[in-house]
C-alpha positions as CSV (number, residue, x, y, z in Angstrom):
1,M,-12.5,71.2,-28.2
2,I,-13.8,73.8,-30.5
3,Q,-10.6,75.4,-31.9
4,G,-10.6,78.7,-34.0
5,P,-13.2,81.0,-35.6
6,L,-16.9,79.8,-33.9
7,N,-18.6,82.1,-36.1
8,F,-21.8,82.1,-39.2
9,A,-19.3,80.5,-41.5
10,S,-17.8,78.3,-39.6
11,V,-21.1,76.7,-37.3
12,P,-22.1,74.1,-39.7
13,Q,-19.1,72.2,-39.7
14,H,-19.9,71.9,-36.3
15,L,-24.0,70.8,-36.1
16,G,-23.3,66.9,-36.8
17,D,-21.0,66.6,-33.3
18,E,-22.5,64.9,-30.5
19,W,-21.0,67.0,-26.5
20,Q,-20.7,65.5,-23.9
21,G,-18.8,66.2,-20.7
22,E,-16.4,68.8,-20.4
23,V,-15.8,71.3,-23.7
24,S,-13.1,73.1,-23.9
25,L,-13.9,77.0,-24.9
26,A,-10.0,78.4,-24.9
27,D,-8.8,78.0,-28.3
28,I,-12.5,80.4,-29.6
29,T,-10.3,82.7,-31.3
30,Q,-13.7,84.8,-32.7
31,L,-17.8,83.9,-31.2
32,D,-21.1,85.8,-33.0
33,S,-24.1,85.3,-32.2
34,A,-24.2,82.1,-34.1
35,G,-21.7,81.0,-32.0
36,L,-23.6,81.2,-29.4
37,S,-26.9,79.9,-30.8
38,L,-24.5,76.8,-31.4
39,L,-23.2,76.6,-28.1
40,L,-27.2,76.7,-26.5
41,E,-28.4,73.9,-29.2
42,M,-24.9,71.5,-28.4
43,K,-26.1,72.0,-24.7
44,R,-29.9,71.1,-26.0
45,R,-28.6,68.3,-27.7
46,A,-26.7,66.9,-24.6
47,K,-30.4,67.9,-22.4
48,A,-32.4,65.7,-24.9
49,R,-29.7,62.7,-25.2
50,G,-29.7,62.5,-21.4
51,V,-25.9,63.1,-20.9
52,M,-24.1,66.1,-18.6
53,L,-21.8,69.1,-21.0
54,G,-20.0,71.8,-19.6
55,F,-18.3,74.5,-21.2
56,T,-14.5,75.0,-19.3
57,Q,-11.7,77.3,-19.5
58,V,-14.5,79.8,-21.2
59,P,-13.1,82.5,-22.7
60,L,-14.4,86.4,-20.6
61,A,-15.0,88.3,-24.5
62,V,-17.6,84.9,-24.9
63,Q,-17.9,85.3,-20.9
64,H,-19.6,88.9,-21.6
65,L,-21.0,88.4,-25.1
66,A,-23.5,85.7,-23.7
67,E,-23.9,88.3,-20.5
68,H,-25.3,90.5,-23.3
69,F,-27.5,88.3,-24.8
70,G,-28.8,87.1,-21.1
71,I,-27.7,82.9,-21.5
72,S,-24.5,82.8,-19.7
73,G,-26.9,81.1,-17.1
74,I,-28.4,78.6,-20.3
75,L,-25.4,78.0,-20.9
76,G,-23.9,77.1,-16.8
77,L,-21.0,79.7,-17.1
78,K,-18.7,80.8,-14.7
79,Q,-17.1,84.4,-14.3
């Protein structure tokens, strides 16, 4: 689970985390392009380790921003 803002200021604290399975995004309170980049990096690192990673409980604002940047399919976000 990721909580609070996922933005330029908070992304560095998550860079060392290794995620797998299903990660809830329900408690994200703010997201910017740096936060979206982190989600992409999380997927990339999981794939490199050979593990599956998915996002659940994706807020509508996160879905819209990912769609705006054309990466909702890469992230596997479903409406």
